[in-house]
C-alpha positions in Angstrom: 30.7 -44.2 -15.3 30.9 -45.3 -11.7 34.0 -44.8 -9.5 35.4 -47.9 -7.9 35.6 -48.1 -4.1 37.2 -51.2 -2.5 36.0 -51.8 1.0 37.6 -54.6 3.1 35.6 -56.2 5.8 32.5 -55.1 3.9 30.4 -58.2 4.5 29.1 -57.0 7.9 29.1 -54.3 10.5 30.8 -51.0 9.7 32.1 -52.1 6.3 28.6 -53.0 5.2 27.3 -49.6 6.3 30.1 -47.9 4.3 29.2 -49.9 1.2 25.5 -49.0 1.5 26.5 -45.3 1.9 29.1 -45.0 -0.8 26.9 -46.4 -3.6 24.7 -43.3 -3.1 27.6 -41.2 -4.1 28.1 -43.0 -7.4 30.7 -45.7 -6.5 30.8 -49.2 -7.8 31.6 -51.3 -4.7 34.1 -54.1 -4.4 32.7 -55.9 -1.3 35.8 -57.6 0.0 35.7 -60.0 2.9 37.1 -63.2 4.3 33.5 -64.4 4.7 32.3 -65.3 1.3 28.6 -65.7 2.4 28.2 -62.3 4.0 30.1 -60.6 1.2 27.9 -62.2 -1.4 24.8 -61.1 0.5 25.9 -57.5 0.7 26.7 -57.5 -3.0 23.3 -59.0 -3.9 21.6 -56.4 -1.7 23.3 -53.6 -3.5 22.8 -54.9 -7.0 19.1 -55.6 -6.3 18.8 -51.9 -5.6 20.3 -51.1 -9.0 23.8 -50.3 -7.9 27.1 -51.8 -9.1 28.7 -54.2 -6.7 30.6 -57.5 -6.6 31.9 -59.7 -3.8 35.5 -60.6 -3.5 37.3 -63.0 -1.2 40.3 -61.6 0.7 42.2 -62.4 3.8 43.9 -59.0 4.3 46.7 -60.6 6.4 48.1 -62.0 3.1 49.8 -59.3 1.0 49.3 -61.3 -2.3 45.6 -61.6 -1.7 45.3 -57.8 -1.1 47.2 -57.0 -4.3 45.1 -59.6 -6.3 41.9 -57.9 -4.9 42.9 -54.6 -6.3 43.9 -56.1 -9.6 40.6 -58.1 -10.0 38.3 -55.2 -8.9 40.0 -52.8 -11.3 39.7 -55.4 -14.1 35.9 -55.6 -13.4 35.0 -51.9 -12.8 37.8 -49.7 -14.0 40.1 -47.2 -12.3 40.2 -47.3 -8.5 39.0 -44.1 -6.8 38.8 -45.1 -3.1 40.3 -47.8 -0.9 38.8 -48.4 2.6 41.0 -50.4 4.9 38.1 -51.4 7.2 38.7 -55.1 7.9 39.6 -55.8 11.5 39.2 -58.2 14.4 39.3 -58.0 18.1 39.6 -60.2 21.2 39.2 -59.6 24.9 41.6 -61.0 27.4 44.0 -60.0 30.2 47.4 -58.9 29.1 49.3 -61.8 30.7 46.7 -64.4 29.5 46.5 -63.4 25.9 47.1 -66.3 23.6 50.1 -65.8 21.2 48.2 -67.1 18.2 45.4 -64.6 18.9 47.9 -61.8 19.2 49.7 -62.6 16.0 46.5 -63.1 14.0 45.1 -59.8 15.2 48.2 -57.9 14.3 48.4 -59.6 11.0 44.8 -58.6 10.1 44.5 -55.2 11.7 48.0 -53.7 11.3 49.7 -55.6 8.5 46.4 -55.8 6.6 46.2 -52.0 6.6 49.8 -51.8 5.6 49.2 -54.1 2.6 46.0 -52.2 1.7 47.9 -48.9 1.6 50.6 -50.4 -0.5 48.3 -52.0 -3.0 46.0 -49.0 -3.4 48.9 -46.6 -3.7 50.6 -48.8 -6.3 47.4 -48.7 -8.3 46.8 -45.0 -7.9 50.4 -44.2 -9.0 49.8 -46.5 -12.1 46.6 -44.5 -12.9 48.4 -41.2 -12.4 45.5 -39.1 -11.2 45.6 -39.5 -7.4 43.2 -41.2 -5.2 41.9 -41.7 -1.6 42.8 -44.2 1.1 40.8 -44.3 4.3 41.8 -46.5 7.3 39.9 -47.9 10.3 41.6 -46.7 13.4 39.7 -46.5 16.7 39.1 -44.6 19.9 41.3 -47.4 21.3 44.1 -46.0 19.2 43.9 -42.7 21.2 43.3 -44.1 24.7 44.2 -47.7 25.2 41.7 -50.0 26.9 42.2 -52.6 29.5 41.7 -56.2 28.3 42.3 -55.0 24.7 46.1 -54.7 24.6 46.7 -56.2 21.2 43.7 -54.4 19.7 44.8 -51.0 21.1 48.4 -51.6 19.9 47.1 -52.3 16.4 45.0 -49.2 16.3 47.8 -46.9 17.6 49.9 -48.5 14.8 47.3 -47.7 12.2 47.4 -44.0 13.2 51.1 -44.1 12.6 50.8 -45.8 9.2 48.1 -43.3 8.2 50.2 -40.2 9.1 53.3 -41.6 7.5 51.6 -42.6 4.3 49.7 -39.3 4.1 53.0 -37.3 4.2 54.7 -39.6 1.7 51.9 -39.9 -0.8 50.6 -36.4 -0.8 53.0 -35.5 -3.7 51.2 -38.1 -5.8 47.8 -36.5 -5.0 46.9 -39.5 -2.8 45.2 -38.7 0.5 45.4 -41.1 3.4 43.1 -40.6 6.4 41.6 -42.6 9.3 38.3 -42.7 11.1 38.3 -43.3 14.8 35.0 -44.6 16.1 34.2 -45.3 19.7 31.6 -47.9 20.5 29.7 -49.0 17.4 26.9 -51.6 17.8 28.0 -54.5 15.6 28.3 -58.3 16.1 32.0 -57.8 16.9 31.0 -55.3 19.7 28.4 -57.9 21.0 31.2 -60.4 21.4 33.4 -57.8 23.1 30.7 -57.0 25.6 30.0 -60.7 26.3 33.6 -61.5 27.0 34.3 -58.3 29.0 31.2 -58.9 31.2 32.4 -62.5 31.9 35.8 -61.4 32.9 34.5 -58.6 35.2 31.7 -60.9 36.6 29.0 -58.6 35.3 26.0 -59.0 33.2 26.2 -57.9 29.6 23.6 -55.3 30.4 25.7 -53.9 33.2 28.8 -53.9 30.9 26.9 -52.0 28.2 25.4 -49.5 30.7 28.9 -48.8 32.2 30.2 -48.0 28.7 27.2 -45.8 27.9 27.9 -43.6 30.9 31.1 -42.5 29.2 29.4 -41.4 26.0 28.3 -37.7 26.2 25.7 -38.0 23.5 24.0 -40.8 25.4 24.0 -43.4 22.7 26.3 -45.8 20.9 27.3 -45.1 17.3 25.9 -47.1 14.4 27.6 -48.3 11.2 25.7 -45.6 9.3 27.3 -42.9 11.6 30.8 -44.1 10.7 29.8 -44.4 7.0 28.9 -40.7 6.9 32.4 -39.8 8.0 34.0 -42.0 5.3 31.7 -40.5 2.7 32.6 -37.0 3.9 36.4 -37.7 3.5 35.8 -39.2 0.1 34.0 -36.1 -1.2 36.8 -33.8 -0.4 38.5 -33.7 -3.8 39.9 -30.2 -4.5 43.6 -29.5 -3.9 42.9 -27.2 -0.9 40.5 -29.7 0.6 42.9 -32.6 0.2 45.6 -30.6 2.0 43.2 -29.8 4.8 42.0 -33.4 5.1 45.6 -34.8 5.3 46.3 -32.3 8.2 43.0 -32.5 10.0 42.0 -36.2 10.1 45.4 -37.7 11.0 46.1 -36.2 14.4 
């Protein structure tokens, strides 16, 4: 019987990469996204390859929708094993010019959405009584804040705090809570970030991307598949000793 993994923001980018990676480890995938069209496409792609998957609509900014997502996915596939709080948005603007509506929406999705995801998943795991795993999307911007990304950086610093706090509180219930912290990952969201940043700095997009690449020691940007491997690694660590290690090592 397949294990259930719920992945928010799974209709594109990193979330889509995580979905395609986790099915290989025997998970049934709840492809959760605010974009019904892209979520449906990912689910169809997975099922056409012989895997179990279904698309679900969710706006993670709304707590009731997140709890309904967990309830519906469990009803369809059985007990929850893994919840990935991947959904997130970004915008680029100067600190003083950032639109209040943009700031509120970003914090609602990125920070509150992660909070509601942890709550909903932990509630289900406690009901099942056999533990589980929660993995959150933080960011390099949550370790070193970036200019022109004040709200985004704040949300990712906040997610690190949520992750550490939840990991300590839920460990007694055999629920691990960890976060992945990617740098530059080439996705449509990153394309939009580069375009806006280049415009503000009066550079070409190529110049903006080249400047960023100079700061990456490996000499290339990450891909969604790179991040998906990290999530799959955390998900595989299931023994008591490994769980304790993961809670310590991945939440710094």
